[in-house]
C-alpha positions, 0 to 999 in steps of 0.5 A, a space after each residue: 366285688 361282692 364283698 365290697 357291695 356287701 360292706 358299702 350296704 353294711 355301712 348303711 345299715 340302721 343302728 338300734 336308735 335309728 331303726 327304732 325311729 323308723 319303725 315308730 314312724 312307719 307304724 304311726 303313719 299307717 295308723 293315721 292312714 288307717 284312721 282316715 280310711 275308716 272314717 272314710 269308709 263310714 262316710 261312705 256307707 252313711 251316704 251310700 256313695 261306695 260304688 259298684 260294690 254292695 252294702 255288704 261288701 262295703 262294710 267287709 271293707 270297713 271291718 278290715 280296715 278297723 281290724 288292721 287299724 287295731 293290729 297297727 296300734 298294737 304293733 306301734 304299742 310294742 314299738 313304744 314298749 321296746 324302746 323303754 327297755 
């Protein structure tokens, strides 16, 4: 029975092309969401409407989101380059 389940799971595995597309889509979706988040963080800092946290904590959140955005941009670049090989 375990073998039959494993075989069915293998049938649904991504081929290289599908995996590339899924990874690329995920990376670019994450980049889009983080871009919105960074802009929202900036607007909140400018307006002073960041809830029950200090301005220093809000700056840390913004900087963390900027760093995460850079990481995902790098991941997306690697994915794009891997498709050219």
